[in-house]
mmCIF file of the N, C-alpha and C atoms, coordinates in Angstrom:
data_MODEL
# 
_entry.id   MODEL 
# 
loop_
_atom_site.group_PDB 
_atom_site.id 
_atom_site.type_symbol 
_atom_site.label_atom_id 
_atom_site.label_alt_id 
_atom_site.label_comp_id 
_atom_site.label_asym_id 
_atom_site.label_entity_id 
_atom_site.label_seq_id 
_atom_site.pdbx_PDB_ins_code 
_atom_site.Cartn_x 
_atom_site.Cartn_y 
_atom_site.Cartn_z 
_atom_site.occupancy 
_atom_site.B_iso_or_equiv 
_atom_site.pdbx_formal_charge 
_atom_site.auth_seq_id 
_atom_site.auth_comp_id 
_atom_site.auth_asym_id 
_atom_site.auth_atom_id 
_atom_site.pdbx_PDB_model_num 
ATOM 1   N N  . MET A 1 1  ? -22.523 -12.894 -18.551 1.00 0.00 ? 1  MET A N  1 
ATOM 2   C CA . MET A 1 1  ? -20.840 -12.394 -18.750 1.00 0.00 ? 1  MET A CA 1 
ATOM 3   C C  . MET A 1 1  ? -20.294 -13.974 -19.015 1.00 0.00 ? 1  MET A C  1 
ATOM 4   N N  . LEU A 1 2  ? -20.462 -15.004 -19.129 1.00 0.00 ? 2  LEU A N  1 
ATOM 5   C CA . LEU A 1 2  ? -20.045 -16.458 -19.282 1.00 0.00 ? 2  LEU A CA 1 
ATOM 6   C C  . LEU A 1 2  ? -19.060 -16.011 -20.231 1.00 0.00 ? 2  LEU A C  1 
ATOM 7   N N  . GLY A 1 3  ? -18.439 -17.261 -19.900 1.00 0.00 ? 3  GLY A N  1 
ATOM 8   C CA . GLY A 1 3  ? -16.952 -17.560 -20.854 1.00 0.00 ? 3  GLY A CA 1 
ATOM 9   C C  . GLY A 1 3  ? -16.290 -16.164 -21.367 1.00 0.00 ? 3  GLY A C  1 
ATOM 10  N N  . GLU A 1 4  ? -15.902 -14.962 -20.780 1.00 0.00 ? 4  GLU A N  1 
ATOM 11  C CA . GLU A 1 4  ? -15.509 -13.577 -21.039 1.00 0.00 ? 4  GLU A CA 1 
ATOM 12  C C  . GLU A 1 4  ? -14.283 -13.897 -20.197 1.00 0.00 ? 4  GLU A C  1 
ATOM 13  N N  . VAL A 1 5  ? -13.047 -13.917 -21.120 1.00 0.00 ? 5  VAL A N  1 
ATOM 14  C CA . VAL A 1 5  ? -11.565 -13.515 -20.507 1.00 0.00 ? 5  VAL A CA 1 
ATOM 15  C C  . VAL A 1 5  ? -11.128 -12.617 -19.282 1.00 0.00 ? 5  VAL A C  1 
ATOM 16  N N  . HIS A 1 6  ? -10.276 -13.645 -18.680 1.00 0.00 ? 6  HIS A N  1 
ATOM 17  C CA . HIS A 1 6  ? -10.231 -12.642 -18.176 1.00 0.00 ? 6  HIS A CA 1 
ATOM 18  C C  . HIS A 1 6  ? -8.260  -12.391 -17.273 1.00 0.00 ? 6  HIS A C  1 
ATOM 19  N N  . SER A 1 7  ? -7.796  -12.277 -19.194 1.00 0.00 ? 7  SER A N  1 
ATOM 20  C CA . SER A 1 7  ? -6.793  -11.753 -19.516 1.00 0.00 ? 7  SER A CA 1 
ATOM 21  C C  . SER A 1 7  ? -5.494  -11.350 -17.969 1.00 0.00 ? 7  SER A C  1 
ATOM 22  N N  . LEU A 1 8  ? -4.475  -11.272 -17.242 1.00 0.00 ? 8  LEU A N  1 
ATOM 23  C CA . LEU A 1 8  ? -3.881  -9.252  -17.157 1.00 0.00 ? 8  LEU A CA 1 
ATOM 24  C C  . LEU A 1 8  ? -4.437  -8.274  -17.542 1.00 0.00 ? 8  LEU A C  1 
ATOM 25  N N  . VAL A 1 9  ? -3.581  -8.443  -18.978 1.00 0.00 ? 9  VAL A N  1 
ATOM 26  C CA . VAL A 1 9  ? -3.459  -7.892  -20.016 1.00 0.00 ? 9  VAL A CA 1 
ATOM 27  C C  . VAL A 1 9  ? -4.886  -7.226  -20.460 1.00 0.00 ? 9  VAL A C  1 
ATOM 28  N N  . ASN A 1 10 ? -6.006  -8.269  -20.306 1.00 0.00 ? 10 ASN A N  1 
ATOM 29  C CA . ASN A 1 10 ? -7.233  -7.648  -20.561 1.00 0.00 ? 10 ASN A CA 1 
ATOM 30  C C  . ASN A 1 10 ? -7.597  -6.722  -19.330 1.00 0.00 ? 10 ASN A C  1 
ATOM 31  N N  . ASP A 1 11 ? -7.636  -7.449  -18.322 1.00 0.00 ? 11 ASP A N  1 
ATOM 32  C CA . ASP A 1 11 ? -7.846  -6.621  -17.254 1.00 0.00 ? 11 ASP A CA 1 
ATOM 33  C C  . ASP A 1 11 ? -7.112  -4.921  -16.894 1.00 0.00 ? 11 ASP A C  1 
ATOM 34  N N  . PHE A 1 12 ? -5.899  -5.413  -17.390 1.00 0.00 ? 12 PHE A N  1 
ATOM 35  C CA . PHE A 1 12 ? -5.190  -4.102  -16.407 1.00 0.00 ? 12 PHE A CA 1 
ATOM 36  C C  . PHE A 1 12 ? -4.246  -3.478  -17.879 1.00 0.00 ? 12 PHE A C  1 
ATOM 37  N N  . PRO A 1 13 ? -4.858  -2.910  -19.232 1.00 0.00 ? 13 PRO A N  1 
ATOM 38  C CA . PRO A 1 13 ? -4.221  -2.903  -20.852 1.00 0.00 ? 13 PRO A CA 1 
ATOM 39  C C  . PRO A 1 13 ? -3.797  -1.968  -20.208 1.00 0.00 ? 13 PRO A C  1 
ATOM 40  N N  . GLU A 1 14 ? -3.411  -1.235  -19.370 1.00 0.00 ? 14 GLU A N  1 
ATOM 41  C CA . GLU A 1 14 ? -2.549  0.196   -19.196 1.00 0.00 ? 14 GLU A CA 1 
ATOM 42  C C  . GLU A 1 14 ? -1.255  0.090   -18.781 1.00 0.00 ? 14 GLU A C  1 
ATOM 43  N N  . HIS A 1 15 ? -1.531  -1.010  -17.564 1.00 0.00 ? 15 HIS A N  1 
ATOM 44  C CA . HIS A 1 15 ? -0.002  -2.103  -16.686 1.00 0.00 ? 15 HIS A CA 1 
ATOM 45  C C  . HIS A 1 15 ? 0.776   -3.139  -17.929 1.00 0.00 ? 15 HIS A C  1 
ATOM 46  N N  . GLN A 1 16 ? 0.240   -3.384  -19.057 1.00 0.00 ? 16 GLN A N  1 
ATOM 47  C CA . GLN A 1 16 ? 0.829   -3.808  -21.147 1.00 0.00 ? 16 GLN A CA 1 
ATOM 48  C C  . GLN A 1 16 ? 2.411   -4.456  -20.197 1.00 0.00 ? 16 GLN A C  1 
ATOM 49  N N  . ALA A 1 17 ? 2.649   -3.229  -20.095 1.00 0.00 ? 17 ALA A N  1 
ATOM 50  C CA . ALA A 1 17 ? 4.340   -2.841  -20.337 1.00 0.00 ? 17 ALA A CA 1 
ATOM 51  C C  . ALA A 1 17 ? 4.435   -3.448  -19.521 1.00 0.00 ? 17 ALA A C  1 
ATOM 52  N N  . VAL A 1 18 ? 4.275   -2.959  -17.990 1.00 0.00 ? 18 VAL A N  1 
ATOM 53  C CA . VAL A 1 18 ? 4.887   -4.172  -16.132 1.00 0.00 ? 18 VAL A CA 1 
ATOM 54  C C  . VAL A 1 18 ? 4.608   -4.891  -17.056 1.00 0.00 ? 18 VAL A C  1 
ATOM 55  N N  . ILE A 1 19 ? 3.514   -5.628  -17.497 1.00 0.00 ? 19 ILE A N  1 
ATOM 56  C CA . ILE A 1 19 ? 3.224   -7.194  -16.978 1.00 0.00 ? 19 ILE A CA 1 
ATOM 57  C C  . ILE A 1 19 ? 4.577   -7.862  -17.995 1.00 0.00 ? 19 ILE A C  1 
ATOM 58  N N  . GLU A 1 20 ? 4.160   -7.127  -19.141 1.00 0.00 ? 20 GLU A N  1 
ATOM 59  C CA . GLU A 1 20 ? 5.082   -8.097  -19.976 1.00 0.00 ? 20 GLU A CA 1 
ATOM 60  C C  . GLU A 1 20 ? 6.879   -7.623  -19.527 1.00 0.00 ? 20 GLU A C  1 
ATOM 61  N N  . SER A 1 21 ? 6.984   -7.119  -18.782 1.00 0.00 ? 21 SER A N  1 
ATOM 62  C CA . SER A 1 21 ? 8.642   -6.809  -18.129 1.00 0.00 ? 21 SER A CA 1 
ATOM 63  C C  . SER A 1 21 ? 8.498   -8.015  -16.812 1.00 0.00 ? 21 SER A C  1 
ATOM 64  N N  . LEU A 1 22 ? 7.942   -8.451  -15.894 1.00 0.00 ? 22 LEU A N  1 
ATOM 65  C CA . LEU A 1 22 ? 7.605   -8.929  -15.081 1.00 0.00 ? 22 LEU A CA 1 
ATOM 66  C C  . LEU A 1 22 ? 7.459   -10.880 -15.668 1.00 0.00 ? 22 LEU A C  1 
ATOM 67  N N  . LEU A 1 23 ? 6.918   -10.343 -16.621 1.00 0.00 ? 23 LEU A N  1 
ATOM 68  C CA . LEU A 1 23 ? 6.578   -11.840 -17.580 1.00 0.00 ? 23 LEU A CA 1 
ATOM 69  C C  . LEU A 1 23 ? 7.938   -13.087 -17.681 1.00 0.00 ? 23 LEU A C  1 
ATOM 70  N N  . ALA A 1 24 ? 9.019   -11.117 -18.357 1.00 0.00 ? 24 ALA A N  1 
ATOM 71  C CA . ALA A 1 24 ? 9.914   -11.485 -18.703 1.00 0.00 ? 24 ALA A CA 1 
ATOM 72  C C  . ALA A 1 24 ? 11.309  -12.330 -17.761 1.00 0.00 ? 24 ALA A C  1 
ATOM 73  N N  . ASN A 1 25 ? 10.926  -10.958 -16.822 1.00 0.00 ? 25 ASN A N  1 
ATOM 74  C CA . ASN A 1 25 ? 12.327  -11.168 -16.083 1.00 0.00 ? 25 ASN A CA 1 
ATOM 75  C C  . ASN A 1 25 ? 12.000  -11.683 -14.651 1.00 0.00 ? 25 ASN A C  1 
ATOM 76  N N  . ASP A 1 26 ? 10.538  -12.266 -14.068 1.00 0.00 ? 26 ASP A N  1 
ATOM 77  C CA . ASP A 1 26 ? 10.620  -12.472 -12.141 1.00 0.00 ? 26 ASP A CA 1 
ATOM 78  C C  . ASP A 1 26 ? 9.652   -14.405 -12.825 1.00 0.00 ? 26 ASP A C  1 
ATOM 79  N N  . PRO A 1 27 ? 10.388  -15.283 -13.028 1.00 0.00 ? 27 PRO A N  1 
ATOM 80  C CA . PRO A 1 27 ? 10.093  -16.589 -12.653 1.00 0.00 ? 27 PRO A CA 1 
ATOM 81  C C  . PRO A 1 27 ? 9.076   -16.645 -11.595 1.00 0.00 ? 27 PRO A C  1 
ATOM 82  N N  . THR A 1 28 ? 8.465   -16.149 -10.759 1.00 0.00 ? 28 THR A N  1 
ATOM 83  C CA . THR A 1 28 ? 7.502   -16.825 -9.779  1.00 0.00 ? 28 THR A CA 1 
ATOM 84  C C  . THR A 1 28 ? 6.694   -16.117 -10.298 1.00 0.00 ? 28 THR A C  1 
ATOM 85  N N  . PHE A 1 29 ? 6.600   -14.502 -11.067 1.00 0.00 ? 29 PHE A N  1 
ATOM 86  C CA . PHE A 1 29 ? 5.308   -13.943 -11.527 1.00 0.00 ? 29 PHE A CA 1 
ATOM 87  C C  . PHE A 1 29 ? 4.778   -14.303 -12.946 1.00 0.00 ? 29 PHE A C  1 
ATOM 88  N N  . ALA A 1 30 ? 5.916   -15.458 -13.465 1.00 0.00 ? 30 ALA A N  1 
ATOM 89  C CA . ALA A 1 30 ? 5.221   -15.677 -14.978 1.00 0.00 ? 30 ALA A CA 1 
ATOM 90  C C  . ALA A 1 30 ? 5.124   -16.958 -14.198 1.00 0.00 ? 30 ALA A C  1 
ATOM 91  N N  . GLN A 1 31 ? 4.852   -17.761 -13.280 1.00 0.00 ? 31 GLN A N  1 
ATOM 92  C CA . GLN A 1 31 ? 4.368   -18.664 -12.552 1.00 0.00 ? 31 GLN A CA 1 
ATOM 93  C C  . GLN A 1 31 ? 3.840   -19.125 -12.075 1.00 0.00 ? 31 GLN A C  1 
ATOM 94  N N  . ASP A 1 32 ? 3.225   -17.541 -11.549 1.00 0.00 ? 32 ASP A N  1 
ATOM 95  C CA . ASP A 1 32 ? 1.892   -17.584 -10.499 1.00 0.00 ? 32 ASP A CA 1 
ATOM 96  C C  . ASP A 1 32 ? 0.602   -17.037 -12.090 1.00 0.00 ? 32 ASP A C  1 
ATOM 97  N N  . THR A 1 33 ? 1.595   -16.158 -13.462 1.00 0.00 ? 33 THR A N  1 
ATOM 98  C CA . THR A 1 33 ? 0.762   -15.747 -14.308 1.00 0.00 ? 33 THR A CA 1 
ATOM 99  C C  . THR A 1 33 ? -0.044  -17.107 -14.956 1.00 0.00 ? 33 THR A C  1 
ATOM 100 N N  . LYS A 1 34 ? 0.448   -17.845 -15.238 1.00 0.00 ? 34 LYS A N  1 
ATOM 101 C CA . LYS A 1 34 ? 0.935   -19.485 -15.471 1.00 0.00 ? 34 LYS A CA 1 
ATOM 102 C C  . LYS A 1 34 ? -0.622  -19.926 -15.143 1.00 0.00 ? 34 LYS A C  1 
ATOM 103 N N  . GLN A 1 35 ? -0.510  -20.421 -14.033 1.00 0.00 ? 35 GLN A N  1 
ATOM 104 C CA . GLN A 1 35 ? -1.264  -20.737 -12.813 1.00 0.00 ? 35 GLN A CA 1 
ATOM 105 C C  . GLN A 1 35 ? -2.949  -19.830 -13.610 1.00 0.00 ? 35 GLN A C  1 
ATOM 106 N N  . TYR A 1 36 ? -2.573  -18.658 -12.715 1.00 0.00 ? 36 TYR A N  1 
ATOM 107 C CA . TYR A 1 36 ? -3.690  -17.831 -13.257 1.00 0.00 ? 36 TYR A CA 1 
ATOM 108 C C  . TYR A 1 36 ? -5.018  -18.283 -15.010 1.00 0.00 ? 36 TYR A C  1 
ATOM 109 N N  . ASN A 1 37 ? -3.929  -18.252 -15.619 1.00 0.00 ? 37 ASN A N  1 
ATOM 110 C CA . ASN A 1 37 ? -4.442  -18.228 -17.609 1.00 0.00 ? 37 ASN A CA 1 
ATOM 111 C C  . ASN A 1 37 ? -5.160  -19.413 -17.321 1.00 0.00 ? 37 ASN A C  1 
ATOM 112 N N  . ALA A 1 38 ? -4.595  -20.236 -16.350 1.00 0.00 ? 38 ALA A N  1 
ATOM 113 C CA . ALA A 1 38 ? -5.100  -22.165 -16.731 1.00 0.00 ? 38 ALA A CA 1 
ATOM 114 C C  . ALA A 1 38 ? -6.230  -21.805 -15.761 1.00 0.00 ? 38 ALA A C  1 
ATOM 115 N N  . LEU A 1 39 ? -6.049  -21.455 -14.698 1.00 0.00 ? 39 LEU A N  1 
ATOM 116 C CA . LEU A 1 39 ? -8.366  -21.455 -13.704 1.00 0.00 ? 39 LEU A CA 1 
ATOM 117 C C  . LEU A 1 39 ? -8.438  -20.709 -14.272 1.00 0.00 ? 39 LEU A C  1 
ATOM 118 N N  . ASP A 1 40 ? -8.455  -19.194 -15.160 1.00 0.00 ? 40 ASP A N  1 
ATOM 119 C CA . ASP A 1 40 ? -9.327  -18.298 -15.961 1.00 0.00 ? 40 ASP A CA 1 
ATOM 120 C C  . ASP A 1 40 ? -9.970  -19.189 -17.123 1.00 0.00 ? 40 ASP A C  1 
ATOM 121 N N  . LYS A 1 41 ? -8.769  -20.185 -17.601 1.00 0.00 ? 41 LYS A N  1 
ATOM 122 C CA . LYS A 1 41 ? -9.330  -21.118 -18.828 1.00 0.00 ? 41 LYS A CA 1 
ATOM 123 C C  . LYS A 1 41 ? -10.711 -22.060 -18.303 1.00 0.00 ? 41 LYS A C  1 
ATOM 124 N N  . GLU A 1 42 ? -9.928  -23.108 -17.185 1.00 0.00 ? 42 GLU A N  1 
ATOM 125 C CA . GLU A 1 42 ? -10.558 -24.112 -16.756 1.00 0.00 ? 42 GLU A CA 1 
ATOM 126 C C  . GLU A 1 42 ? -12.689 -23.129 -16.266 1.00 0.00 ? 42 GLU A C  1 
ATOM 127 N N  . ILE A 1 43 ? -12.229 -22.301 -15.740 1.00 0.00 ? 43 ILE A N  1 
ATOM 128 C CA . ILE A 1 43 ? -13.696 -21.097 -15.464 1.00 0.00 ? 43 ILE A CA 1 
ATOM 129 C C  . ILE A 1 43 ? -14.319 -21.418 -16.661 1.00 0.00 ? 43 ILE A C  1 
ATOM 130 N N  . ARG A 1 44 ? -13.981 -20.321 -17.920 1.00 0.00 ? 44 ARG A N  1 
ATOM 131 C CA . ARG A 1 44 ? -14.226 -19.757 -18.842 1.00 0.00 ? 44 ARG A CA 1 
ATOM 132 C C  . ARG A 1 44 ? -14.831 -21.338 -19.760 1.00 0.00 ? 44 ARG A C  1 
ATOM 133 N N  . THR A 1 45 ? -14.295 -22.397 -19.833 1.00 0.00 ? 45 THR A N  1 
ATOM 134 C CA . THR A 1 45 ? -14.430 -23.707 -20.247 1.00 0.00 ? 45 THR A CA 1 
ATOM 135 C C  . THR A 1 45 ? -15.637 -24.340 -19.466 1.00 0.00 ? 45 THR A C  1 
ATOM 136 N N  . LEU A 1 46 ? -15.802 -24.201 -18.435 1.00 0.00 ? 46 LEU A N  1 
ATOM 137 C CA . LEU A 1 46 ? -17.176 -25.084 -17.616 1.00 0.00 ? 46 LEU A CA 1 
ATOM 138 C C  . LEU A 1 46 ? -18.339 -23.752 -17.784 1.00 0.00 ? 46 LEU A C  1 
ATOM 139 N N  . GLU A 1 47 ? -17.847 -22.792 -17.573 1.00 0.00 ? 47 GLU A N  1 
ATOM 140 C CA . GLU A 1 47 ? -19.129 -22.002 -17.550 1.00 0.00 ? 47 GLU A CA 1 
ATOM 141 C C  . GLU A 1 47 ? -19.689 -21.803 -19.326 1.00 0.00 ? 47 GLU A C  1 
ATOM 142 N N  . LEU A 1 48 ? -18.945 -22.114 -20.908 1.00 0.00 ? 48 LEU A N  1 
ATOM 143 C CA . LEU A 1 48 ? -19.581 -22.509 -21.576 1.00 0.00 ? 48 LEU A CA 1 
ATOM 144 C C  . LEU A 1 48 ? -19.864 -24.236 -21.986 1.00 0.00 ? 48 LEU A C  1 
ATOM 145 N N  . ASN A 1 49 ? -19.730 -24.646 -20.987 1.00 0.00 ? 49 ASN A N  1 
ATOM 146 C CA . ASN A 1 49 ? -20.453 -25.825 -20.941 1.00 0.00 ? 49 ASN A CA 1 
ATOM 147 C C  . ASN A 1 49 ? -21.551 -25.881 -20.005 1.00 0.00 ? 49 ASN A C  1 
ATOM 148 N N  . ASN A 1 50 ? -22.238 -25.214 -19.470 1.00 0.00 ? 50 ASN A N  1 
ATOM 149 C CA . ASN A 1 50 ? -22.957 -25.150 -18.440 1.00 0.00 ? 50 ASN A CA 1 
ATOM 150 C C  . ASN A 1 50 ? -22.575 -25.502 -17.228 1.00 0.00 ? 50 ASN A C  1 
ATOM 151 N N  . SER A 1 51 ? -21.585 -25.252 -16.688 1.00 0.00 ? 51 SER A N  1 
ATOM 152 C CA . SER A 1 51 ? -20.968 -25.840 -15.535 1.00 0.00 ? 51 SER A CA 1 
ATOM 153 C C  . SER A 1 51 ? -21.403 -27.082 -15.132 1.00 0.00 ? 51 SER A C  1 
ATOM 154 N N  . PRO A 1 52 ? -20.633 -27.876 -15.910 1.00 0.00 ? 52 PRO A N  1 
ATOM 155 C CA . PRO A 1 52 ? -20.971 -29.548 -14.891 1.00 0.00 ? 52 PRO A CA 1 
ATOM 156 C C  . PRO A 1 52 ? -20.599 -29.889 -13.498 1.00 0.00 ? 52 PRO A C  1 
ATOM 157 N N  . ILE A 1 53 ? -19.995 -28.526 -12.721 1.00 0.00 ? 53 ILE A N  1 
ATOM 158 C CA . ILE A 1 53 ? -19.778 -29.444 -11.407 1.00 0.00 ? 53 ILE A CA 1 
ATOM 159 C C  . ILE A 1 53 ? -20.715 -28.485 -10.651 1.00 0.00 ? 53 ILE A C  1 
ATOM 160 N N  . GLY A 1 54 ? -20.525 -28.545 -9.853  1.00 0.00 ? 54 GLY A N  1 
ATOM 161 C CA . GLY A 1 54 ? -21.584 -27.802 -8.619  1.00 0.00 ? 54 GLY A CA 1 
ATOM 162 C C  . GLY A 1 54 ? -21.335 -26.287 -8.342  1.00 0.00 ? 54 GLY A C  1 
ATOM 163 N N  . ASP A 1 55 ? -22.540 -26.015 -7.710  1.00 0.00 ? 55 ASP A N  1 
ATOM 164 C CA . ASP A 1 55 ? -22.024 -24.544 -7.692  1.00 0.00 ? 55 ASP A CA 1 
ATOM 165 C C  . ASP A 1 55 ? -21.031 -24.242 -7.078  1.00 0.00 ? 55 ASP A C  1 
ATOM 166 N N  . ASP A 1 56 ? -20.741 -24.683 -5.838  1.00 0.00 ? 56 ASP A N  1 
ATOM 167 C CA . ASP A 1 56 ? -20.033 -24.368 -4.649  1.00 0.00 ? 56 ASP A CA 1 
ATOM 168 C C  . ASP A 1 56 ? -18.370 -24.836 -4.823  1.00 0.00 ? 56 ASP A C  1 
ATOM 169 N N  . GLN A 1 57 ? -18.189 -26.321 -5.926  1.00 0.00 ? 57 GLN A N  1 
ATOM 170 C CA . GLN A 1 57 ? -17.341 -26.331 -6.861  1.00 0.00 ? 57 GLN A CA 1 
ATOM 171 C C  . GLN A 1 57 ? -16.541 -24.978 -7.231  1.00 0.00 ? 57 GLN A C  1 
ATOM 172 N N  . MET A 1 58 ? -18.129 -24.461 -8.264  1.00 0.00 ? 58 MET A N  1 
ATOM 173 C CA . MET A 1 58 ? -17.502 -23.345 -9.043  1.00 0.00 ? 58 MET A CA 1 
ATOM 174 C C  . MET A 1 58 ? -17.057 -21.973 -8.102  1.00 0.00 ? 58 MET A C  1 
ATOM 175 N N  . HIS A 1 59 ? -17.804 -21.590 -7.099  1.00 0.00 ? 59 HIS A N  1 
ATOM 176 C CA . HIS A 1 59 ? -17.499 -20.758 -6.025  1.00 0.00 ? 59 HIS A CA 1 
ATOM 177 C C  . HIS A 1 59 ? -16.178 -20.797 -5.524  1.00 0.00 ? 59 HIS A C  1 
ATOM 178 N N  . LYS A 1 60 ? -15.611 -21.757 -4.812  1.00 0.00 ? 60 LYS A N  1 
ATOM 179 C CA . LYS A 1 60 ? -14.019 -22.009 -4.868  1.00 0.00 ? 60 LYS A CA 1 
ATOM 180 C C  . LYS A 1 60 ? -13.022 -21.621 -6.296  1.00 0.00 ? 60 LYS A C  1 
ATOM 181 N N  . LEU A 1 61 ? -13.543 -21.921 -7.232  1.00 0.00 ? 61 LEU A N  1 
ATOM 182 C CA . LEU A 1 61 ? -12.392 -21.667 -8.590  1.00 0.00 ? 61 LEU A CA 1 
ATOM 183 C C  . LEU A 1 61 ? -12.390 -19.893 -8.811  1.00 0.00 ? 61 LEU A C  1 
ATOM 184 N N  . LYS A 1 62 ? -13.801 -19.667 -8.611  1.00 0.00 ? 62 LYS A N  1 
ATOM 185 C CA . LYS A 1 62 ? -13.701 -18.323 -8.821  1.00 0.00 ? 62 LYS A CA 1 
ATOM 186 C C  . LYS A 1 62 ? -13.026 -17.397 -7.279  1.00 0.00 ? 62 LYS A C  1 
ATOM 187 N N  . HIS A 1 63 ? -13.075 -17.786 -6.620  1.00 0.00 ? 63 HIS A N  1 
ATOM 188 C CA . HIS A 1 63 ? -12.397 -17.522 -5.046  1.00 0.00 ? 63 HIS A CA 1 
ATOM 189 C C  . HIS A 1 63 ? -10.742 -17.818 -5.503  1.00 0.00 ? 63 HIS A C  1 
ATOM 190 N N  . ASP A 1 64 ? -10.638 -18.685 -6.033  1.00 0.00 ? 64 ASP A N  1 
ATOM 191 C CA . ASP A 1 64 ? -9.354  -18.656 -5.943  1.00 0.00 ? 64 ASP A CA 1 
ATOM 192 C C  . ASP A 1 64 ? -8.203  -17.983 -7.458  1.00 0.00 ? 64 ASP A C  1 
ATOM 193 N N  . ARG A 1 65 ? -9.008  -18.327 -8.371  1.00 0.00 ? 65 ARG A N  1 
ATOM 194 C CA . ARG A 1 65 ? -8.548  -17.214 -9.311  1.00 0.00 ? 65 ARG A CA 1 
ATOM 195 C C  . ARG A 1 65 ? -8.666  -15.655 -8.693  1.00 0.00 ? 65 ARG A C  1 
ATOM 196 N N  . ALA A 1 66 ? -10.061 -15.021 -7.918  1.00 0.00 ? 66 ALA A N  1 
ATOM 197 C CA . ALA A 1 66 ? -9.371  -13.900 -7.487  1.00 0.00 ? 66 ALA A CA 1 
ATOM 198 C C  . ALA A 1 66 ? -8.521  -13.388 -6.918  1.00 0.00 ? 66 ALA A C  1 
ATOM 199 N N  . GLU A 1 67 ? -8.205  -14.126 -5.821  1.00 0.00 ? 67 GLU A N  1 
ATOM 200 C CA . GLU A 1 67 ? -6.769  -14.066 -4.951  1.00 0.00 ? 67 GLU A CA 1 
ATOM 201 C C  . GLU A 1 67 ? -5.681  -13.845 -5.615  1.00 0.00 ? 67 GLU A C  1 
ATOM 202 N N  . LEU A 1 68 ? -5.824  -15.460 -6.566  1.00 0.00 ? 68 LEU A N  1 
ATOM 203 C CA . LEU A 1 68 ? -4.430  -14.766 -7.551  1.00 0.00 ? 68 LEU A CA 1 
ATOM 204 C C  . LEU A 1 68 ? -3.863  -13.594 -8.114  1.00 0.00 ? 68 LEU A C  1 
ATOM 205 N N  . LYS A 1 69 ? -5.363  -13.452 -8.704  1.00 0.00 ? 69 LYS A N  1 
ATOM 206 C CA . LYS A 1 69 ? -5.176  -11.872 -9.408  1.00 0.00 ? 69 LYS A CA 1 
ATOM 207 C C  . LYS A 1 69 ? -4.679  -10.905 -8.740  1.00 0.00 ? 69 LYS A C  1 
ATOM 208 N N  . ASP A 1 70 ? -5.698  -10.775 -7.405  1.00 0.00 ? 70 ASP A N  1 
ATOM 209 C CA . ASP A 1 70 ? -5.119  -9.677  -6.469  1.00 0.00 ? 70 ASP A CA 1 
ATOM 210 C C  . ASP A 1 70 ? -3.882  -9.926  -6.362  1.00 0.00 ? 70 ASP A C  1 
ATOM 211 N N  . SER A 1 71 ? -3.214  -11.334 -5.503  1.00 0.00 ? 71 SER A N  1 
ATOM 212 C CA . SER A 1 71 ? -1.555  -10.917 -5.742  1.00 0.00 ? 71 SER A CA 1 
ATOM 213 C C  . SER A 1 71 ? -0.560  -10.410 -6.813  1.00 0.00 ? 71 SER A C  1 
ATOM 214 N N  . LEU A 1 72 ? -0.934  -11.031 -8.162  1.00 0.00 ? 72 LEU A N  1 
ATOM 215 C CA . LEU A 1 72 ? -0.754  -10.397 -9.406  1.00 0.00 ? 72 LEU A CA 1 
ATOM 216 C C  . LEU A 1 72 ? -1.115  -8.853  -9.533  1.00 0.00 ? 72 LEU A C  1 
ATOM 217 N N  . TYR A 1 73 ? -1.813  -8.322  -9.238  1.00 0.00 ? 73 TYR A N  1 
ATOM 218 C CA . TYR A 1 73 ? -1.722  -7.360  -8.888  1.00 0.00 ? 73 TYR A CA 1 
ATOM 219 C C  . TYR A 1 73 ? -1.516  -6.319  -8.237  1.00 0.00 ? 73 TYR A C  1 
ATOM 220 N N  . GLN A 1 74 ? -0.867  -6.899  -7.082  1.00 0.00 ? 74 GLN A N  1 
ATOM 221 C CA . GLN A 1 74 ? -0.347  -6.358  -6.193  1.00 0.00 ? 74 GLN A CA 1 
ATOM 222 C C  . GLN A 1 74 ? 0.667   -6.705  -6.909  1.00 0.00 ? 74 GLN A C  1 
ATOM 223 N N  . ARG A 1 75 ? 1.334   -6.657  -7.262  1.00 0.00 ? 75 ARG A N  1 
ATOM 224 C CA . ARG A 1 75 ? 2.910   -6.980  -7.426  1.00 0.00 ? 75 ARG A CA 1 
ATOM 225 C C  . ARG A 1 75 ? 2.718   -6.483  -8.623  1.00 0.00 ? 75 ARG A C  1 
ATOM 226 N N  . ILE A 1 76 ? 1.738   -5.905  -9.954  1.00 0.00 ? 76 ILE A N  1 
ATOM 227 C CA . ILE A 1 76 ? 2.420   -5.113  -11.111 1.00 0.00 ? 76 ILE A CA 1 
ATOM 228 C C  . ILE A 1 76 ? 2.203   -4.122  -10.378 1.00 0.00 ? 76 ILE A C  1 
ATOM 229 N N  . THR A 1 77 ? 1.024   -3.156  -9.655  1.00 0.00 ? 77 THR A N  1 
ATOM 230 C CA . THR A 1 77 ? 1.713   -2.255  -8.765  1.00 0.00 ? 77 THR A CA 1 
ATOM 231 C C  . THR A 1 77 ? 2.412   -1.841  -8.501  1.00 0.00 ? 77 THR A C  1 
ATOM 232 N N  . ALA A 1 78 ? 3.588   -2.386  -7.646  1.00 0.00 ? 78 ALA A N  1 
ATOM 233 C CA . ALA A 1 78 ? 4.381   -2.384  -6.416  1.00 0.00 ? 78 ALA A CA 1 
ATOM 234 C C  . ALA A 1 78 ? 5.182   -2.245  -7.871  1.00 0.00 ? 78 ALA A C  1 
ATOM 235 N N  . ALA A 1 79 ? 5.209   -2.811  -9.096  1.00 0.00 ? 79 ALA A N  1 
ATOM 236 C CA . ALA A 1 79 ? 6.613   -2.670  -9.503  1.00 0.00 ? 79 ALA A CA 1 
ATOM 237 C C  . ALA A 1 79 ? 6.154   -1.095  -10.626 1.00 0.00 ? 79 ALA A C  1 
ATOM 238 N N  . ALA A 1 80 ? 5.447   -1.535  -10.566 1.00 0.00 ? 80 ALA A N  1 
ATOM 239 C CA . ALA A 1 80 ? 4.843   -0.151  -11.870 1.00 0.00 ? 80 ALA A CA 1 
ATOM 240 C C  . ALA A 1 80 ? 5.344   1.502   -11.228 1.00 0.00 ? 80 ALA A C  1 
ATOM 241 N N  . SER A 1 81 ? 5.520   1.440   -9.425  1.00 0.00 ? 81 SER A N  1 
ATOM 242 C CA . SER A 1 81 ? 5.314   2.673   -8.765  1.00 0.00 ? 81 SER A CA 1 
ATOM 243 C C  . SER A 1 81 ? 7.511   2.988   -9.227  1.00 0.00 ? 81 SER A C  1 
# 
């Protein structure tokens, strides 16, 4: 699954309206989403280029992306309720 896009709308299509609302009305959510998307793009680029970094560095990037995604998902589900 190298190069797979993990955008919030792609991974949580059932929350698309909430995500769009948060992006428009919550500057912190928008900034964190921008950071998440940049990190996801960096990981995809590295994967498609056969990971020209060490395994530990790649693991750290993926860990950081997962933590940020978890935080964003918690805010999405809280706003959806």
